[in-house]
Structure formats: structure tokens, C-alpha cells
C-alpha positions as CSV (number, residue, x, y, z in Angstrom):
1,M,67.2,17.1,39.1
2,C,69.7,14.8,40.6
3,L,70.8,15.0,43.6
4,R,72.8,8.8,56.2
5,A,73.1,11.4,58.2
6,I,76.1,10.8,60.4
7,G,78.6,12.7,58.5
8,L,78.9,16.3,57.8
9,A,78.7,18.0,54.5
10,C,77.1,21.4,54.3
11,V,77.4,23.6,57.3
12,L,76.4,22.0,60.7
13,V,78.5,21.6,63.8
14,L,79.9,18.6,65.6
15,C,82.4,15.8,65.2
16,G,84.3,12.7,66.4
17,A,84.1,9.1,65.4
18,A,81.2,7.0,66.7
19,P,82.5,4.0,68.6
20,S,81.9,0.4,67.4
21,Y,83.1,-2.9,68.7
22,G,86.0,-2.7,66.4
23,Q,86.7,1.0,67.0
24,Q,86.6,2.1,70.6
25,R,86.3,5.6,71.8
26,T,88.3,6.8,74.8
27,G,85.9,6.9,77.8
28,P,85.8,9.6,80.5
29,R,88.7,9.8,83.0
30,T,88.2,7.7,86.1
31,L,88.1,8.7,89.7
32,E,91.3,6.7,90.3
33,G,92.9,8.5,87.4
34,L,92.0,11.9,88.7
35,L,93.3,11.1,92.1
36,N,96.5,9.4,91.1
37,S,97.6,11.6,88.1
38,D,100.1,14.3,88.2
39,E,97.5,16.9,87.3
40,P,95.9,19.1,89.9
41,Q,93.0,17.4,91.5
42,K,89.5,18.3,90.5
43,P,86.8,19.5,92.9
44,A,84.7,16.8,94.6
45,A,81.9,17.3,92.2
46,A,84.1,16.6,89.2
47,A,85.7,13.7,90.8
48,A,82.3,12.3,91.7
49,E,81.4,12.2,88.1
50,A,84.2,9.9,87.1
51,D,84.1,6.1,87.4
52,A,85.8,4.5,90.3
53,T,87.8,2.1,88.0
54,D,88.8,1.7,84.4
55,A,87.8,-2.0,84.5
56,G,84.4,-3.3,83.6
57,P,81.4,-1.6,82.1
58,K,80.7,2.1,82.9
59,R,77.7,3.3,84.8
60,P,75.0,5.2,83.0
61,A,76.4,8.6,82.1
62,G,75.7,11.2,84.9
63,T,75.5,8.9,87.8
64,L,77.7,9.5,90.9
65,V,80.8,7.9,92.3
66,R,81.7,8.5,96.0
67,P,84.8,10.7,96.3
68,K,87.7,8.4,97.4
69,D,88.8,11.0,100.0
70,G,85.3,12.0,101.0
71,V,83.6,12.2,104.4
72,K,83.4,8.9,106.3
73,H,80.3,8.3,108.4
74,P,78.3,5.0,109.0
75,D,75.1,6.4,107.7
76,L,76.7,7.7,104.6
77,D,78.4,4.4,104.1
78,K,75.0,2.7,104.0
79,A,73.5,5.4,101.8
80,W,76.3,5.0,99.2
81,T,75.9,1.2,99.3
82,D,72.2,1.6,98.6
83,Y,72.9,4.1,95.8
84,D,75.5,1.9,94.2
85,A,73.2,-1.1,94.3
86,A,70.5,1.0,92.6
87,V,72.9,2.1,89.8
88,A,74.1,-1.5,89.3
89,K,70.6,-2.6,88.9
90,V,69.9,0.1,86.3
91,T,73.1,-0.7,84.5
92,E,72.1,-4.4,84.2
93,S,68.6,-3.5,83.0
94,I,70.0,-1.3,80.2
95,K,72.4,-3.9,79.1
96,A,69.6,-6.5,79.1
97,A,67.5,-4.2,76.9
98,I,70.3,-3.8,74.4
99,A,71.1,-7.5,74.4
100,K,67.5,-8.3,73.7
101,Q,67.4,-6.2,70.6
102,F,70.8,-7.6,69.4
103,D,69.5,-11.1,69.9
104,A,66.3,-10.4,68.0
105,A,68.3,-8.9,65.1
106,T,70.7,-11.9,64.9
107,A,67.8,-14.4,65.2
108,K,66.3,-12.7,62.1
109,G,69.6,-12.7,60.3
110,D,69.4,-8.9,60.0
111,L,73.0,-7.8,59.8
112,D,72.3,-4.1,59.6
113,A,70.2,-4.2,62.8
114,A,72.7,-6.4,64.6
115,E,75.6,-4.0,63.8
116,K,73.5,-1.1,65.0
117,W,72.8,-2.7,68.4
118,Q,76.4,-3.8,68.7
119,V,77.5,-0.2,68.4
120,I,74.8,0.9,70.9
121,G,76.0,-1.8,73.3
122,E,79.6,-0.6,73.1
123,K,78.7,3.0,73.6
124,F,77.0,2.0,76.8
125,E,79.7,-0.3,77.9
126,K,82.5,2.1,77.3
127,A,81.0,5.5,77.9
128,G,77.7,4.9,79.7
129,E,75.7,6.5,76.9
130,L,72.0,5.7,77.1
131,P,70.3,4.3,74.0
132,T,68.1,6.8,72.1
133,D,66.3,4.3,69.9
134,K,62.6,3.8,70.4
135,E,63.0,0.1,71.0
136,A,64.8,0.8,74.2
137,K,62.7,3.8,75.3
138,T,60.8,1.9,78.1
139,A,64.0,0.6,79.7
140,V,65.7,4.0,79.5
141,S,62.8,5.9,81.0
142,A,62.6,3.4,83.9
143,A,66.4,3.8,84.3
144,V,66.2,7.6,84.5
145,T,63.4,7.4,87.1
146,D,65.3,4.8,89.2
147,C,68.5,6.9,89.2
148,K,66.6,10.0,90.1
149,E,65.0,8.3,93.1
150,A,68.3,6.8,94.2
151,R,69.9,10.3,94.0
152,E,67.1,11.8,96.1
153,E,67.6,9.2,98.8
154,L,71.3,9.9,98.9
155,T,70.7,13.6,99.3
156,K,68.3,12.9,102.2
157,A,71.0,10.8,103.9
158,Y,73.5,13.7,103.7
159,E,70.9,16.1,105.1
160,T,70.2,13.8,108.0
161,V,73.8,13.4,108.8
162,V,74.4,17.2,108.7
163,K,71.5,17.7,111.1
164,A,72.7,14.9,113.5
165,L,76.3,16.2,113.7
166,T,75.1,19.7,114.3
167,M,72.9,18.6,117.2
168,E,76.0,16.8,118.6
169,Q,77.8,20.2,118.2
170,K,80.3,18.6,115.8
171,I,80.3,21.7,113.7
172,A,83.5,21.0,111.7
173,E,82.3,17.5,110.8
174,A,78.8,18.8,109.9
175,K,80.3,21.5,107.6
176,A,82.4,18.9,105.8
177,V,79.4,16.7,105.1
178,R,77.4,19.7,103.9
179,E,80.3,20.8,101.6
180,E,80.5,17.4,100.0
181,S,76.8,17.2,99.5
182,R,76.8,20.6,97.8
183,A,79.6,19.6,95.6
184,L,77.8,16.5,94.5
185,S,74.7,18.6,93.8
186,S,76.4,21.3,91.9
187,D,75.4,19.6,88.6
188,N,72.5,17.5,87.6
189,H,73.7,13.9,87.9
190,T,70.4,12.3,86.8
191,P,71.2,10.7,83.4
192,K,69.3,12.1,80.5
193,P,68.9,10.3,77.2
194,A,70.0,12.3,74.2
195,V,67.3,13.6,72.0
196,N,67.2,15.1,68.5
197,L,67.4,18.8,69.2
198,A,67.3,19.8,65.6
199,K,63.7,18.9,65.0
200,A,62.5,21.8,67.2
201,G,65.2,24.1,66.0
202,T,65.2,26.9,63.4
203,P,66.8,25.8,60.0
204,S,68.4,28.0,57.4
205,A,70.7,27.7,54.5
206,N,72.5,29.9,52.0
207,R,70.4,28.4,49.2
208,F,68.0,25.5,48.5
209,K,65.9,24.2,45.7
210,P,62.3,25.2,46.1
211,G,59.8,22.4,46.6
212,N,61.1,19.0,47.7
213,G,64.6,20.5,48.3
214,D,63.4,23.0,51.0
215,V,65.8,23.4,53.9
216,R,63.1,22.7,56.4
217,L,62.7,19.2,55.1
218,A,66.1,18.2,56.4
219,F,64.8,18.7,60.0
220,D,61.3,17.3,59.8
221,G,62.2,14.0,61.6
222,I,61.3,11.9,58.6
223,T,64.0,9.4,57.9
224,G,62.1,6.8,55.9
225,D,61.9,8.9,52.7
226,T,64.9,7.4,50.9
227,D,62.8,5.6,48.3
228,N,62.0,7.0,44.9
229,N,59.5,9.6,46.2
230,Y,62.2,12.2,46.8
231,T,59.9,14.0,49.1
232,S,61.9,15.2,52.1
233,Y,65.5,16.6,51.9
234,W,67.6,19.7,51.6
235,Y,69.1,20.3,48.2
236,G,71.6,23.1,47.7
237,G,70.9,23.5,44.0
238,D,71.9,22.6,40.5
239,S,75.3,24.3,40.5
240,R,78.5,23.6,42.4
241,P,78.7,24.4,46.2
242,Q,79.5,28.1,46.8
243,P,80.3,26.6,49.5
244,D,76.9,25.7,50.7
245,W,76.0,25.8,54.3
246,L,73.2,24.4,56.4
247,R,72.5,25.8,59.9
248,V,70.1,24.9,62.7
249,G,69.5,27.3,65.6
250,L,68.6,25.3,68.7
251,K,65.5,26.1,70.7
252,R,67.8,27.0,73.6
253,P,71.4,26.3,74.6
254,A,72.1,22.5,74.8
255,T,74.9,20.0,75.5
256,I,75.6,18.4,72.2
257,R,77.1,14.9,71.9
258,Q,76.6,13.8,68.3
259,L,75.6,14.9,64.8
260,R,74.0,12.6,62.3
261,L,73.5,13.3,58.5
262,L,71.5,11.1,56.2
263,T,73.0,11.4,52.8
264,P,73.2,9.7,49.4
265,I,76.3,7.6,48.7
266,G,78.5,8.6,45.8
267,I,76.5,8.4,42.6
268,L,74.5,5.3,43.7
269,R,71.4,7.3,44.6
270,F,71.6,10.1,42.2
271,G,73.5,10.2,39.0
272,N,74.8,13.6,39.8
273,G,76.0,12.5,43.2
274,H,75.3,15.1,45.9
275,E,77.1,13.3,48.8
276,P,79.1,15.8,50.8
277,V,82.8,15.0,50.1
278,D,84.7,18.0,51.5
279,Y,83.0,19.7,54.5
280,E,83.3,20.9,58.0
281,V,81.0,21.1,61.0
282,S,81.0,23.9,63.5
283,I,79.1,24.9,66.6
284,L,78.0,28.3,67.8
285,N,77.7,29.4,71.4
286,N,76.7,32.9,72.3
287,G,78.0,34.1,68.9
288,K,81.4,32.4,69.1
289,K,82.1,29.8,66.5
290,Q,84.2,26.6,67.0
291,R,85.0,24.1,64.3
292,V,84.6,20.5,65.6
293,C,85.2,18.5,62.5
294,R,86.7,18.8,59.1
295,V,86.4,16.1,56.4
296,A,88.3,15.8,53.1
297,N,87.7,13.3,50.3
298,A,84.7,11.7,51.9
299,R,86.7,10.3,54.8
300,H,83.7,10.5,57.1
301,P,84.3,10.0,60.9
302,N,81.9,7.1,60.9
303,V,79.0,5.8,58.9
304,E,76.0,3.6,59.6
305,P,74.1,1.7,57.0
306,V,70.3,2.1,56.4
307,A,68.5,-1.3,56.6
308,G,67.4,-2.4,53.1
309,K,69.2,0.6,51.4
310,E,72.5,0.4,49.6
311,N,72.5,4.0,48.2
312,V,72.1,6.1,51.3
313,R,73.7,6.1,54.7
314,W,74.1,8.0,57.9
315,I,77.3,10.0,58.5
316,V,77.9,10.0,62.3
317,I,80.0,12.5,64.1
318,D,80.6,11.9,67.8
319,L,82.1,14.8,69.6
320,P,85.3,13.9,71.6
321,K,83.5,15.4,74.6
322,P,80.0,17.1,75.0
323,V,80.0,20.8,74.2
324,I,77.4,23.5,74.9
325,A,76.0,25.2,71.8
326,D,73.0,27.2,70.6
327,A,73.5,26.4,66.9
328,V,75.2,23.9,64.6
329,V,76.5,24.6,61.1
330,L,77.5,22.3,58.3
331,T,79.5,23.8,55.4
332,V,80.0,21.8,52.2
333,E,82.7,22.7,49.8
334,S,82.3,19.9,47.3
335,T,80.1,16.8,46.6
336,S,80.4,13.5,44.8
337,G,79.6,13.0,41.1
338,N,79.2,16.3,39.2
339,N,80.0,18.4,42.2
340,M,76.5,19.9,42.4
341,G,74.6,21.1,45.5
342,P,74.6,18.8,48.5
343,V,71.7,16.7,49.5
344,I,70.8,16.0,53.2
345,F,67.8,13.8,53.7
346,E,67.8,14.4,57.4
347,C,70.1,16.1,59.9
348,E,69.9,15.2,63.6
349,V,71.7,16.9,66.5
350,L,71.7,14.7,69.5
351,G,72.1,16.1,73.0
352,T,70.2,17.5,76.0
353,Y,69.0,20.9,76.9
354,E,71.0,22.8,79.6
355,V,67.8,24.0,81.2
356,D,64.6,22.0,81.2
357,E,61.3,23.7,80.4
């Protein structure tokens, strides 16, 4: 039987090109842009999520920016100064963690690893995306904790000002502060690192090869099985795609940011090929299906090499913006080589759950 996971080939759901230092992705709109554009202004909460300026590195995704036309009060001025200082410190710590890994890779002459951390660095610089790699886990965990504590202190400051203004019988001013505080709290602004949601999901497929081609093996979290053991992948079968689809139902609704597919390359890994060539990715949310990516002739949105391997790679699909979904589907219409069933060594759906357990 013949047969990297950032592409899309059978039936999953998500799309967009992963940014690299040579290929930059458009970042979120800034606060200045929201306030100065011809579009209707967003509510305070939405404006607070945007960055205050286009210049310079972004903050960690999810952190707050003070509304430009927000309430003015000396105590809130100090609270925001303290909050911004905490966020700046966190930003520098994440950048340092990424730089450390990049420097280590270049010192070893490991080009694949250097490219990987270069991409991670740009994602953080341009969009504030927190690293998900285990090497940066300690720094990310500390950053999330520090941002949460800073957010709590900011909330306390708003509550204190509301109370003080009320005691002074400045009801209109107190209500304005309370409204701004509620707007800022309407969403969870503590940054969360994206995790692989697919591993805890429920997989299914229209068909699979029994044994080492079982659909469940594409979601087992094992990504080091690309040697000659052939022990962990989904294989659609020995005939041409029907088309073939691969689906993962998430444990609960989640905000999805990226899809990754670990696949063979052309006919380099298997003589019969099995790399998805023509495929689309879709998401499902409460029964409604939305296509997020369609690929023809193996023009994958982005790919990442696998260190030490020249015959497998990750196909990476970044969504233009995060979307809420409860399932992802990859539908493959054709594959490389002899156009037999697709092979997916591992499928990862990166994102965060809408509701924590």
C-alpha cells in the first residue's frame, strides 16, 4: 500500500496563508484606524481591542487599549499607565523567548528550526499571536498570568472610581465610568495561547484503510511517525478520492485560528503519491457550513518543512480572522501520483474554546 499538516486536502475547515518574514499577513485594525475611518465607529469594547497605532510590534492578542475618547480621571490615568507598563513587560518577555529559540537554532546551523522561529516571531510582531510551541510554554504561561493580574487591577481601579464619584454625587460621571468598564469587560481580554483542539475531538471520514490507516490516527497528537514505520495516519483507500472527506467534531464550540495538515510530498514519500492536490476546507457552526479555503493544483496557502525530512511537510492554513466553529471538514478531490486516497499523518486545529471548563 502506498500512500505536513498545514494544508488541506480531504475534508477539514479553515484557511488563509501563514505569515512569514517574507510574506506578511494584514494585522487587526488599529484604534486610530477605527476612530479616523469613514466607517461607523465601533463600541468602546471593540475599539479597546485594537492597537493604538500601526507602528511597532503588536501587543499580545487580547490585551486592552484605552479608548481614545474614553473617560478621563486621574486615578484611571494611573491605572492605565500601570496596565500598559505590565503589557509592555509581557510583550518584551515573549519577544525574548522567541529570540532565544531563534538564536539557538542559528547557532546550531539548523535552518528548518530557524525558519520556524522566524515565522513565529513575525506572527507575534504583526498580530500578537502567542507561540504554541513547547519551547516557549513557560514564557507564555507567565505572560498569560501577568496579563490577567494586570487586567484585574485595572478593573478594581474602575470600581473604585465609580464608588468615589457616586459618593460625591457625580452620578453622570459615575455612570460613564461604569459603562466604559462594562464595555471593556464584555469580552475576555486575557490572552489565551492557541491549543490543538482536534486531539480531544471526534474524528470521522467517509472511508479509511483499516489498521494503520484508521481515521483516528490522524488526530492522536503523534507527529514524529513520518519514518518507515507507517504507524499513524489516515489513509482514504487504494482507489481514487470519491471525493474523500475527513471531519473532526470539536469537544465544544471554539474560536479557530489555524489548520495544520501533515502530509506526504508528491511521490517522494510514497510511490503512489497521496498528497492532497485539489481540496477545500470548511467549518461547521450550529449546523451551518462555511467554506474557508479552496486549493487547486497543490497551491497550498503555506507550507512548513519538517526537520530532517524531505518527503513530508505541514500544510498550514491561517484564517483571515478567527471564526467560531464546532467542527472542521477537509474534502479532497484528487491527490498526487496515481490519484489514490489521501494520506494525512496528523491534522491539527489550533484555537481556543469559547467557554472554559
